[in-house]
VOGU-3710 file (C-alpha; in Angstrom, 3 decimals, decimal comma):
1> xxxxxxxxxx> 0,000/0,000/0,000  2,853/2,379/0,905  4,538/1,804/-2,483  1,256/2,584/-4,327  0,835/5,864/-2,403  4,459/6,872/-3,113  4,015/6,187/-6,844  0,800/8,185/-6,908  2,537/11,105/-5,212  5,362/11,002/-7,784
11> xxxxxxxxxx> 2,872/11,003/-10,661  0,955/13,953/-9,208  4,203/15,842/-8,587  5,336/15,194/-12,154  2,050/16,424/-13,568  2,207/19,543/-11,392  5,750/20,358/-12,416  5,014/19,571/-16,028  2,433/22,323/-16,007  5,149/24,762/-15,011
21> xxxxxxxxxx> 7,970/23,902/-17,403  10,736/26,515/-17,315  10,850/29,277/-19,886  13,304/32,045/-20,691  11,431/35,296/-21,128  14,309/37,525/-22,203  18,093/37,937/-22,294  19,417/41,427/-21,600  23,159/41,890/-22,208  24,791/44,675/-20,212
31> xxxxxxxxxx> 26,726/45,450/-23,393  26,606/44,135/-26,943  30,321/44,788/-27,441  33,126/43,625/-25,116  36,872/43,461/-25,385  38,803/40,226/-25,869  39,275/38,401/-22,531  36,866/40,802/-20,842  33,432/40,238/-19,318  30,278/39,657/-21,302
41> xxxxxxxxxx> 27,340/39,645/-18,904  23,628/39,217/-19,498  20,595/39,314/-17,219  18,287/36,373/-17,853  14,608/36,759/-17,044  13,034/33,311/-16,652  10,018/31,538/-15,248  10,518/28,255/-13,395  9,504/26,339/-10,307  12,189/25,944/-7,647
51> xxxxxxxxxx> 12,683/26,570/-3,944  16,429/27,286/-3,946  17,874/29,306/-6,857  21,434/28,289/-5,880  20,762/24,559/-6,118  21,833/23,354/-9,551  19,845/20,142/-8,995  16,693/22,287/-8,851  17,499/24,841/-11,522  20,444/24,992/-13,904
61> xxxxxxxxxx> 20,826/27,912/-16,281  23,447/27,367/-18,974  24,869/29,160/-21,971  26,561/27,750/-25,058  28,856/30,258/-26,781  30,026/29,801/-30,363  33,265/31,569/-31,347  33,906/33,087/-34,784  36,202/30,117/-35,464  33,459/27,658/-34,589
71> xxxxxxxxxx> 34,854/26,667/-31,202  32,168/26,069/-28,578  32,195/26,852/-24,828  29,555/25,983/-22,244  29,127/27,866/-18,948  26,668/27,791/-16,057  24,514/30,719/-15,119  24,042/31,831/-11,526  21,623/33,646/-9,246  22,647/36,940/-7,657
81> xxxxxxxxxx> 21,475/39,996/-5,779  22,945/43,332/-6,831  23,931/46,045/-4,356  24,694/49,740/-4,300  27,913/50,881/-2,631  28,379/53,913/-0,439  32,032/54,670/-1,168  32,380/56,860/1,921  31,187/54,318/4,479  31,858/51,172/2,462
91> xxxxxxxxxx> 28,342/49,958/3,252  26,092/48,117/0,800  22,384/48,443/0,181  20,194/46,121/-1,867  19,676/47,337/-5,439  16,763/45,982/-7,448  15,487/42,420/-7,513  17,677/39,333/-7,443  17,831/37,292/-10,615  19,815/35,005/-12,903
101> xxxxxxxxxx> 22,838/36,006/-14,971  25,358/34,582/-17,410  28,999/35,682/-17,518  31,510/34,779/-20,178  34,934/35,871/-21,415  35,470/35,785/-25,196  38,867/34,711/-26,525  38,461/35,623/-30,225  37,736/38,905/-31,983  34,562/38,918/-34,045
111> xxxxxxxxxx> 30,900/37,965/-33,676  30,020/35,456/-30,968  26,662/33,692/-31,073  25,107/32,043/-28,050  22,067/30,195/-26,831  20,766/30,132/-23,264  18,491/27,530/-21,746  17,310/26,511/-18,293  16,600/23,082/-16,854  14,533/22,053/-13,814
121> xxxxxxxxxx> 12,921/18,832/-12,595  10,003/19,707/-14,873  12,139/19,700/-18,003  14,215/22,003/-20,159  13,210/25,303/-21,710  13,423/26,200/-25,330  16,751/27,819/-26,158  16,911/31,570/-26,639  19,700/32,903/-28,841  21,719/36,065/-29,016
131> xxxxxxxxxx> 25,027/37,506/-30,157  27,647/40,111/-29,274  30,797/41,574/-30,752  34,258/40,955/-29,357  36,752/43,731/-30,036  40,488/44,057/-29,512  41,710/44,853/-25,998  44,989/45,272/-24,159  44,293/42,326/-21,828  47,032/39,666/-21,938
141> xxxxxxxxxx> 44,472/36,958/-21,190  44,404/34,178/-18,618  47,319/32,852/-16,562  48,592/29,562/-17,987  51,039/26,789/-17,249  53,482/25,928/-20,031  56,562/23,741/-20,507  58,759/25,923/-18,246  58,879/26,451/-14,474  57,113/29,787/-14,965
151> xxxxxxxxxx> 53,606/30,952/-15,807  52,472/32,952/-18,797  49,431/34,727/-20,149  47,500/33,753/-23,267  49,438/36,507/-25,026  52,709/34,688/-24,291  53,871/37,378/-21,857  55,308/36,095/-18,563  53,466/36,279/-15,274  55,894/36,294/-12,339
161> xxxxxxxxxx> 53,956/36,797/-9,069  55,223/39,370/-6,573  52,791/40,047/-3,760  51,254/38,915/-0,518  48,382/37,171/1,192  45,399/39,485/1,684  43,005/36,780/2,775  40,227/38,630/4,601  39,159/42,120/5,588  39,953/43,710/8,933
171> xxxxxxxxxx> 36,559/45,392/9,358  34,983/46,846/6,209  35,667/44,826/3,078  35,450/47,690/0,607  37,445/50,243/2,592  40,119/47,747/3,621  40,660/46,192/0,211  40,483/49,562/-1,530  43,433/50,685/0,600  45,412/47,434/0,455
181> xxxxxxxxxx> 45,020/46,754/-3,259  45,690/50,384/-4,105  48,932/50,329/-2,119  49,965/47,045/-3,707  49,244/48,245/-7,225  51,208/51,450/-6,648  54,150/49,324/-5,472  54,025/47,150/-8,638  52,779/44,120/-6,738  50,806/41,779/-8,986
191> xxxxxxxxxx> 49,612/38,934/-6,716  47,152/38,446/-3,868  45,529/35,471/-2,165  41,934/35,422/-0,910  40,275/32,941/1,475  36,561/32,160/1,365  36,443/32,133/5,171  33,192/32,693/7,058  34,753/35,603/8,995  35,941/37,076/5,681
201> xxxxxxxxxx> 34,247/36,829/2,296  33,012/33,246/2,514  29,725/32,513/0,788  28,467/29,334/2,563  28,275/28,672/6,323  25,984/27,753/9,182  22,706/29,662/9,299  23,059/33,037/11,054  25,220/36,161/10,933  24,338/36,743/7,299
211> xxxxxxxxxx> 24,649/33,098/6,207  21,762/30,751/5,379  23,288/27,269/5,484  24,142/24,768/2,775  23,540/25,679/-0,866  22,567/29,230/0,115  25,295/31,617/-0,965  25,823/34,899/0,827  25,262/37,670/-1,678  26,868/40,721/-0,068
221> xxxxxxxxxx> 30,155/38,811/0,234  29,853/37,599/-3,356  29,286/41,200/-4,475  32,492/42,253/-2,699  34,406/39,579/-4,617  32,905/40,923/-7,851  34,204/44,352/-6,930  37,596/43,005/-5,823  38,206/41,330/-9,177  37,392/44,596/-10,915
231> xxxxxxxxxx> 39,793/46,420/-8,590  42,446/43,760/-9,225  42,039/44,378/-12,952  42,552/48,106/-12,405  45,662/47,522/-10,269  47,198/44,701/-12,352  46,831/42,155/-9,544  45,987/38,454/-9,954  44,176/36,457/-7,277  44,772/32,952/-5,952
241> xxxxxxxxxx> 41,244/32,029/-4,937  41,336/29,735/-1,879  37,996/27,924/-1,667  38,369/26,025/1,646  40,526/26,371/4,746  41,611/23,673/7,187  39,688/24,992/10,184  36,370/24,272/8,461  36,973/20,524/8,832  39,187/20,503/11,906
251> xxxxxxxxxx> 38,357/20,044/15,570  41,986/20,617/16,620  43,837/23,214/14,523  42,011/26,571/14,291  38,820/24,521/14,736  35,571/25,653/13,115  33,946/22,242/12,697  31,330/22,936/15,365  29,959/25,778/13,198  30,264/24,070/9,810
261> xxxxxxxxxx> 26,942/23,444/8,031  28,330/20,104/6,771  28,359/18,891/10,398  25,372/16,693/11,308  25,011/18,817/14,452  24,108/21,694/12,137  21,899/19,652/9,805  24,627/18,564/7,415  25,536/15,066/6,182  28,920/14,588/7,966
271> xxxxxxxxxx> 29,109/12,816/11,325  32,913/13,146/11,344  35,184/15,818/9,907  36,789/13,430/7,416  33,352/12,612/5,958  33,727/15,920/4,137  36,217/14,092/1,907  34,673/10,619/1,596  30,886/11,047/1,769  29,165/11,349/-1,657
281> xxxxxxxxxx> 26,513/13,710/-0,272  29,190/16,066/1,038  31,105/15,968/-2,231  27,949/16,773/-4,180  27,286/19,768/-1,941  30,813/20,996/-2,558  30,499/20,512/-6,308  27,384/22,687/-6,260  29,425/25,456/-4,635  32,166/24,999/-7,234
291> xxxxxxxxxx> 29,584/25,406/-9,992  28,482/28,687/-8,483  32,043/29,941/-8,007  33,066/29,127/-11,581  29,817/30,471/-13,008  30,192/33,797/-11,212  33,964/34,350/-11,352  35,346/31,954/-13,938  35,148/34,676/-16,581  37,872/36,709/-14,865
301> xxxxxxxxxx> 41,437/36,812/-16,142  42,377/38,163/-12,718  41,702/34,799/-11,113  45,237/33,395/-11,250  44,300/29,977/-9,821  41,711/28,035/-7,859  43,193/26,738/-4,599  41,065/23,886/-3,304  42,323/23,967/0,298  44,520/25,951/2,605
311> xxxxxxxxxx> 46,814/23,636/4,606  44,655/20,565/4,223  47,093/18,525/6,325  45,738/20,278/9,428  42,340/18,640/8,963  41,482/15,870/11,408  43,248/12,497/11,094  45,196/13,521/7,990  48,229/11,563/9,171  46,276/8,287/8,991
321> xxxxxxxxxx> 46,433/6,478/5,661  42,641/6,169/5,078  42,028/9,884/5,578  45,151/10,921/3,631  44,033/8,705/0,735  40,524/10,138/0,889  41,898/13,697/0,858  44,010/12,867/-2,198  41,070/11,254/-3,991  38,848/14,228/-3,125
331> xxxxxxxxxx> 41,398/16,662/-4,542  41,687/14,719/-7,764  37,921/14,521/-8,134  37,388/18,209/-7,395  40,370/19,282/-9,507  39,137/17,353/-12,504  35,623/18,651/-11,896  36,903/22,242/-11,907  38,755/21,658/-15,169  35,580/20,269/-16,707
341> xxxxxxxxxx> 33,389/23,109/-15,413  35,735/25,979/-16,153  35,588/27,035/-19,784  38,700/29,146/-19,278  40,686/26,389/-17,538  42,175/28,370/-14,656  45,069/26,686/-12,870  44,294/24,434/-9,901  46,381/23,866/-6,778  46,100/23,271/-3,019
351> xxxxxxxxxx> 48,366/23,712/0,003  49,731/21,932/3,062  50,883/22,975/6,501  53,592/20,651/7,769  52,972/17,066/6,661  52,447/16,529/2,941  51,243/13,791/0,620  53,687/13,683/-2,312  51,316/11,507/-4,316  48,785/14,327/-4,366
361> xxxxxxxxxx> 51,326/16,667/-5,962  51,869/14,107/-8,727  48,205/14,276/-9,767  47,606/15,791/-13,196  44,769/17,800/-11,652  47,317/19,807/-9,623  48,998/22,346/-11,919  51,658/23,581/-9,501  52,909/22,708/-6,035  52,829/25,101/-3,125
371> xxxxxxxxxx> 54,679/25,356/0,175  53,872/27,177/3,401  56,804/27,585/5,750  57,027/29,303/9,124  60,224/29,044/11,156  61,856/31,327/13,693  65,228/31,026/11,967  67,715/33,720/10,998  67,774/33,019/7,287  64,186/32,018/6,539
381> xxxxxxxxxx> 64,956/32,703/2,874  67,197/29,625/2,741  64,431/27,394/4,020  61,746/28,723/1,671  63,908/28,594/-1,455  65,242/25,167/-0,435  61,717/23,771/-0,106  60,882/25,136/-3,538  63,930/23,421/-5,024  62,917/20,162/-3,352
391> xxxxxxxxxx> 59,472/20,396/-4,945  60,862/21,221/-8,376  63,171/18,224/-8,271  60,559/15,851/-6,873  57,513/16,701/-8,985  58,722/18,387/-12,172  56,065/21,097/-12,176  56,087/24,785/-11,216  56,228/25,573/-7,497  55,259/28,536/-5,350
401> xxxxxxxxxx> 55,792/29,761/-1,785  52,207/30,558/-0,834  52,957/31,593/2,774  56,034/32,207/4,896  57,001/33,896/8,109  59,312/33,967/11,126  56,380/33,941/13,540  53,493/31,494/13,355  51,250/33,801/15,355  52,617/37,099/14,079
411> xxxxxxxxxx> 53,167/38,427/17,574  55,477/41,413/17,851  56,658/41,437/14,254  56,697/45,213/14,168  59,257/45,155/16,972  61,116/41,993/15,927  61,620/43,104/12,323  60,161/46,591/11,859  61,538/47,058/8,338  60,549/43,692/6,929
421> xxxxxxxxxx> 64,082/42,368/6,407  62,855/38,768/6,399  60,183/39,613/3,817  62,701/41,310/1,542  65,224/38,476/1,840  62,694/35,705/1,266  61,084/37,329/-1,747  64,424/37,881/-3,492  65,822/34,439/-2,656  62,688/32,586/-3,755
431> xxxxxxxxxx> 62,348/34,622/-6,943  65,865/33,565/-7,989  65,604/29,949/-6,835  63,502/28,548/-9,678  60,057/29,104/-8,111  57,339/30,557/-10,348  57,470/33,822/-8,419  58,416/35,532/-5,173  57,034/33,844/-2,062  54,059/35,623/-0,470
441> xxxxxxxxxx> 54,209/36,969/3,066  51,387/36,747/5,614  50,275/39,424/8,181  49,069/41,940/5,597  46,790/43,816/8,022  48,800/43,850/11,272  52,316/44,198/9,838  52,671/45,108/6,168  50,010/47,827/6,250  50,886/49,603/9,534
451> xxxxxxxxxx> 54,628/49,395/8,802  54,054/50,488/5,162  56,188/47,657/3,792  54,650/47,883/0,318  57,810/49,491/-1,144  59,534/46,113/-0,658  57,671/44,850/-3,733  58,809/47,542/-6,168  62,529/46,918/-6,763  62,036/43,166/-7,111
461> xxxxxxxxxx> 59,285/43,665/-9,708  61,529/46,066/-11,621  64,492/43,678/-11,709  62,400/40,604/-12,581  60,975/42,508/-15,535  64,506/42,634/-16,987  65,070/38,856/-16,814  63,478/36,677/-19,536  62,684/33,863/-17,108  59,883/32,448/-19,237
471> xxxxxxxxxx> 61,335/33,012/-22,691  64,738/31,668/-21,677  63,215/28,675/-19,860  65,328/29,500/-16,805  66,112/26,768/-14,294  67,979/26,657/-10,972  71,684/27,281/-11,582  74,711/25,665/-9,999  76,287/28,617/-8,227  78,400/29,317/-5,174
481> xxxxxxxxxx> 79,733/32,364/-3,410  83,468/32,911/-3,101  85,759/35,187/-1,132  84,438/37,839/1,160  86,755/37,041/4,046  85,201/33,806/5,348  82,118/33,278/7,405  80,252/30,980/9,752  78,128/28,197/8,320  74,615/28,278/9,735
491> xxxxxxxxxx> 72,130/25,488/8,999  68,540/26,340/9,837  66,171/23,501/10,774  62,817/23,841/9,036  60,959/20,519/9,366  57,902/20,897/11,556  56,560/18,626/14,276  56,531/14,995/13,156  57,894/15,684/9,678  60,596/13,457/8,207
501> xxxxxxxxxx> 64,145/14,719/8,748  67,659/13,947/7,538  69,859/12,434/10,228  73,220/12,628/8,447  74,638/15,899/7,155  78,042/16,051/5,458  79,915/19,391/5,497  83,146/19,763/3,495  85,922/22,281/4,063  84,261/24,815/1,725
511> xxxxxxxxxx> 81,040/24,797/3,726  79,115/22,848/1,090  76,560/20,553/2,696  75,022/17,304/1,502  72,158/16,862/1,020  72,125/20,392/-0,375  68,719/21,255/1,082  69,094/19,213/4,243  65,885/18,966/6,229  66,591/19,192/9,936
521> xxxxxxxxxx> 63,906/19,235/12,585  62,903/22,362/14,455  62,231/20,054/17,415  64,879/17,958/19,151  62,807/15,251/20,818  63,578/13,938/24,311  64,140/10,422/25,593  60,801/9,896/27,373  58,060/11,659/25,395  57,424/11,496/21,625
531> xxxxxxxxxx> 60,198/8,943/21,310  58,730/7,649/18,044  59,762/10,973/16,476  63,388/10,911/17,647  65,965/11,196/14,866  69,064/12,921/16,342  71,174/14,558/13,600  74,813/13,669/12,981  77,200/16,023/11,160  80,327/14,799/9,382
541> xxxxxxxxxx> 82,511/17,902/9,274  85,990/18,582/7,883  87,683/21,565/9,527  91,170/22,276/8,085  92,267/24,268/11,128  89,737/23,278/13,740  86,832/25,367/14,944  83,589/25,307/16,909  80,266/23,533/16,609  77,270/25,382/18,083
551> xxxxxxxxxx> 73,652/24,551/18,792  71,360/27,545/19,230  68,003/26,799/20,807  64,811/28,506/19,765  61,931/30,018/21,702  60,104/26,968/23,035  60,599/23,763/24,986  58,784/20,974/26,788  59,562/19,472/30,182  63,228/19,085/31,184
561> xxxxxxxxxx> 65,006/18,877/27,805  68,766/18,704/27,344  71,192/19,476/24,531  73,858/16,788/24,341  76,764/17,108/21,875  78,934/14,124/20,942  82,305/14,308/19,180  83,370/11,106/17,413  80,835/9,103/19,478  82,064/10,516/22,795
571> xxxxxxxxxx> 79,740/12,702/24,857  81,579/16,013/25,203  78,883/18,186/26,700  75,389/17,582/28,037  73,300/20,565/29,028  70,421/19,344/31,226  67,373/21,584/31,607  68,592/23,432/28,527  67,394/27,000/28,243  65,620/28,497/25,258
581> xxxxxxxxxx> 67,279/31,196/23,129  70,716/29,975/24,220  73,858/28,734/22,457  75,738/25,556/23,411  79,076/24,838/21,757  82,088/22,537/21,697  85,605/22,966/20,303  86,391/20,761/17,309  89,993/19,843/16,424  91,362/20,054/12,894
591> xxxxxxxxxx> 90,414/17,259/10,539  87,390/15,093/9,815  84,997/14,548/12,719  81,551/13,191/13,470  79,330/15,382/15,654  76,000/14,167/16,997  73,356/16,267/18,726  70,805/14,578/20,972  68,283/15,346/23,702  68,793/13,058/26,703
601> xxxxxxxxxx> 66,178/14,911/28,713  62,477/14,311/29,156  60,773/16,238/26,349  61,439/18,358/23,270  63,308/21,621/22,777  63,113/23,950/19,809  66,294/24,323/17,710  67,027/27,647/16,028  70,253/26,808/14,184  73,300/24,589/13,938
611> xxxxxxxxxx> 76,435/26,678/13,364  79,961/25,665/12,381  83,039/27,876/12,667  86,182/26,892/10,780  84,910/25,993/7,337  85,979/28,196/4,449  82,453/29,301/3,694  81,821/32,767/2,322  79,846/35,251/4,439  77,436/35,794/1,571
621> xxxxxxxxxx> 74,961/33,481/-0,148  74,009/33,340/-3,798  70,705/32,258/-5,363  70,709/31,957/-9,134  68,879/30,691/-12,188  70,128/30,303/-15,730  68,676/30,002/-19,222  68,180/26,547/-20,684  70,743/27,283/-23,419  73,239/28,275/-20,674
631> xxxxxxxxxx> 74,167/31,678/-22,128  72,408/33,845/-19,547  71,905/33,820/-15,790  70,442/35,988/-13,053  70,638/35,915/-9,300  70,738/37,508/-5,903  73,761/37,843/-3,597  73,047/38,297/0,113  75,121/39,138/3,163  74,015/36,200/5,338
641> xxxxxxxxxx> 74,295/38,241/8,543  71,988/40,912/7,205  68,967/39,105/8,617  66,228/40,078/11,031  67,825/38,491/14,088  71,357/39,804/13,602  70,135/43,330/12,906  67,806/43,202/15,920  70,306/41,720/18,372  73,698/42,892/17,128
651> xxxxxxxxxx> 73,008/45,748/14,737  74,012/46,214/11,119  76,710/43,678/10,126  79,964/44,426/8,359  79,924/44,854/4,590  81,026/42,101/2,229  84,448/42,999/0,850  86,108/41,234/-2,089  83,210/38,823/-2,527  82,644/36,814/-5,635
661> xxxxxxxxxx> 80,395/34,333/-7,417  81,117/31,220/-9,442  78,541/30,014/-11,945  79,041/26,467/-13,178  78,001/24,945/-16,487  77,893/28,230/-18,388  78,285/28,231/-22,151  81,831/29,214/-23,107  82,254/32,809/-24,142  82,706/36,384/-22,985
671> xxxxxxxxxx> 80,130/37,845/-20,606  79,091/40,983/-18,828  77,473/41,180/-15,395  75,123/44,000/-14,452  74,562/44,569/-10,724  71,299/46,041/-9,414  70,483/47,916/-6,236  67,836/45,867/-4,427  66,347/48,935/-2,757  65,695/50,794/-6,021
681> xxxxxxxxxx> 65,775/48,160/-8,752  68,230/50,306/-10,715  71,533/49,177/-12,183  74,592/50,070/-10,091  77,470/48,991/-12,288  78,378/46,579/-15,070  81,459/44,386/-15,371  82,487/43,555/-18,925  84,880/41,258/-20,697  84,496/38,285/-18,357
691> xxxxxxxxxx> 85,588/34,948/-19,810  84,549/31,462/-18,849  87,114/28,935/-17,713  86,214/25,287/-18,193  82,481/25,987/-18,225  82,723/28,209/-15,153  82,284/31,933/-14,903  83,999/33,645/-11,965  83,289/37,270/-11,235  83,851/39,683/-8,399
701> xxxxxxxxxx> 80,969/41,377/-6,644  81,099/45,091/-5,822  81,469/45,575/-2,085  78,022/45,656/-0,518  76,303/45,841/2,837  73,025/43,942/2,373  72,416/42,503/-1,086  72,785/42,873/-4,829  70,956/41,384/-7,792  72,814/40,520/-10,969
711> xxxxxxxxxx> 72,145/39,610/-14,580  74,792/37,728/-16,568  74,608/37,865/-20,363  76,837/37,455/-23,369  79,166/40,408/-23,992  79,773/40,932/-27,682  81,919/44,006/-27,174  85,667/43,832/-27,577  87,739/43,491/-24,429  89,206/46,963/-23,803
721> xxxxxxxxxx> 92,844/47,432/-24,771  95,451/48,158/-22,120  96,666/51,562/-23,293  97,848/53,974/-20,621  95,646/57,075/-20,866  94,724/57,956/-17,275  97,149/60,654/-16,129  97,684/59,339/-12,593  100,248/57,088/-10,996  99,390/54,336/-8,549
731> xxxxxxxxxx> 101,453/52,371/-6,101  100,849/48,639/-5,556  102,539/46,465/-2,928  103,944/43,987/-2,147  105,267/43,271/-5,608  105,969/40,383/-6,061  103,047/39,158/-3,971  102,717/35,665/-2,496  100,008/33,531/-4,059  96,811/33,818/-2,020
741> xxxxxxxxxx> 97,975/36,995/-0,301  96,459/40,455/-0,653  97,819/42,971/-3,145  97,437/46,534/-1,837  96,532/49,374/-4,201  97,141/52,887/-2,875  94,364/55,152/-4,192  94,962/58,098/-1,876  96,252/60,406/-4,610  93,309/59,820/-6,956
751> xxxxxxxxxx> 90,804/62,573/-7,766  87,287/61,873/-6,494  85,090/59,588/-8,555  84,347/55,943/-9,232  87,120/53,713/-10,562  87,454/50,122/-11,661  90,344/47,778/-10,927  90,816/44,960/-13,485  93,422/42,225/-13,239  94,528/40,467/-16,444
761> xxxxxxxxxx> 96,900/37,584/-16,988  99,591/37,841/-19,672  97,192/36,347/-22,213  94,821/39,256/-21,733  92,155/37,250/-19,866  90,328/39,117/-17,136  90,752/37,318/-13,787  89,045/39,738/-11,397  87,241/43,049/-11,304  86,370/45,502/-8,566
771> xxxxxxxxxx> 84,580/48,857/-8,375  86,049/51,414/-5,958  85,553/55,015/-4,970  88,502/57,323/-4,399  88,089/57,914/-0,677  91,704/58,067/0,475  91,886/54,352/1,155  94,311/51,585/0,366  92,289/49,030/-1,576  92,845/45,270/-1,234
781> xxxxxxxxxx> 92,889/42,971/-4,273  92,746/39,245/-3,622  95,131/36,893/-5,436  93,210/33,777/-4,394  92,824/31,506/-7,423  95,716/33,021/-9,369  98,640/30,885/-10,482  102,292/32,039/-10,255  103,270/34,414/-13,041  103,038/37,956/-14,364
791> xxxxxxxxxx> 99,812/39,994/-14,295  98,583/43,428/-15,318  96,513/45,577/-13,006  94,494/48,231/-14,790  92,936/51,192/-12,995  90,284/52,818/-15,187  87,754/55,621/-15,110  85,429/55,716/-18,072  87,503/55,213/-21,230  90,822/56,175/-19,605
801> xxxxxxxxx> 93,159/53,729/-17,870  96,582/53,269/-16,393  98,303/49,878/-16,106  100,825/48,469/-13,631  102,587/45,120/-13,880  102,923/42,786/-10,856  104,070/39,257/-10,193  102,483/36,446/-8,202  104,912/33,906/-6,773
//
């Protein structure tokens, strides 16, 4: 009897709905002519029976667009409420009646024809047709992946992101983003990241506070995103659009699960957080939201990428295999679904915090990898660029630093690093490490804005514009720093709690370490708690003249930790109840030694750095990339001590004097190197006539305090002749000079101005170059790397020069 009644009800329902089949009454384009890659939008007046206009199972408006070439694109329509904006207060007021719309971005100039239809449970409407004209525009098109490590536009122009996270408003969305995006655009920043968080501009959340539950999308927030994309277009900024964040499905890390409409406690389908990833009903709800997002914003060229999740590894039970597998499967399903939905095929990615699933990054649905790295280490730039290199090598697809910082909570950054030294360093290092762009800082509202750190973006954008990273198919270069007077090797641990770490690090006499991007743990685990995570590191170190090995602790610890240091398997020093922010060291004799660091105490202690004195490492670091055909390179040279901690605790460090760079595997030839000021983006000086030696290019670096950028390119000009035309005499001593010793050049009688010192061998090959200013000093010229024999030292100013002969013995 029950089955008969149910069938009767279905028949009656079908008859009722059949009497109200959907119809399209009119299509009203906002314009009948739009530029290429710009927005065509039409209001669609329709009649249909439905209870929820956002539910694509109840009502699905669609448009089929036919290009002049005959290519066909299909897009969803969407339901929206328009608003009026008070630009003084930033407040919105409802404008007109809500209704359905279609948005589309044409990719060909000429006449586009389209048909629009609507489908409900009662059937499908008759199609209504229309057309519009697409005209030429100056838009470069959508951001694309290609065969290089970099991104490009449809036009073929490169897109190299330089920007920051700007994930939610502080108070008023319009006023805040108007200020932030305007400041970024003025500083030549071209990237931002937005979260769809319920406290920000999220569109779906538990009923209340402006939200209406599942499949009911908040319209004032959606309107703000409409406006933001228009503002991004005006400012030349491209948005990574983060659709979900970890707290939504977490009961432990930034937990919001208790408020999530997917939770059964709030009427949703998910009894457990991980059901968000494995329950078909939950996945269908999410796909409905994706349809709305793509329908409303998929037209925009200023959407750089869809990011499915922020730090998905912080969702509940991610470390267990079933949940990790479900998360991976969910990402593949949603990524492929996005690519099917999105007529303009925006890039798709996701992100992790801490633990990662490498198999997810190998999915074809993930267009580029992303890393988030927070560590209270001196040289955070090393860690971020090193993680990017790891990803490039492991997955063979572009990589990006989506978040970084020296403080997980952001506390006190304005006092710790008021001028944004760590932001500057990390952006430059990552941009010249092979990543698709400069890593993006966090704390936009409480740090970047109040400290006005926007000018940090400008010089990097200016220099990157001069390097053909995309066209030259640049890749990470083999480069090392040389000279500079020697320094202290510092290895920063970056692996987070529970992450895999390397337990054997080899350091040679030059300071080179293996593995090159060694992953050491930020936590040294004790002997009683968390013992399953213990992996004490061992360092094999060669010190030609002996030195010191130091362990510097960080800012946190558990109960009763120690720092124990072993030398050649013998315990030399144990420091029970080790203090935070302290340094523990041992003396190391000359030769090859094995040094182990362990925690014999109860619980963990945070490690800030491992430092080694006595290796012949340079005090400056170099990050470089080179063209695939090996005839061009670019990079960044950094005084390692010019970091946030050293400047805060010890002041401005000494300048780098007589530093140099060696680039390996460079095409043979003659080159010039242009050096750029990293505070202005302008060229400082250019060295010419540099010759390779056995596939290596060695060049001196002008003395510098903080950092320099450089571009290396073929020099087709003739090496200057050595005529004497500068009417000054100079004194050099000692002459002869012992190999490896310093040759002194007395410049005290020179008129004021900038001079260049070149050293040539008897064959006319340039062996070193240095820029000096006549300031009454005796300049030092290094003879390291020279072989015994006769040399010419040329002092030049402009086209005039004087030459002195000296001997190395």
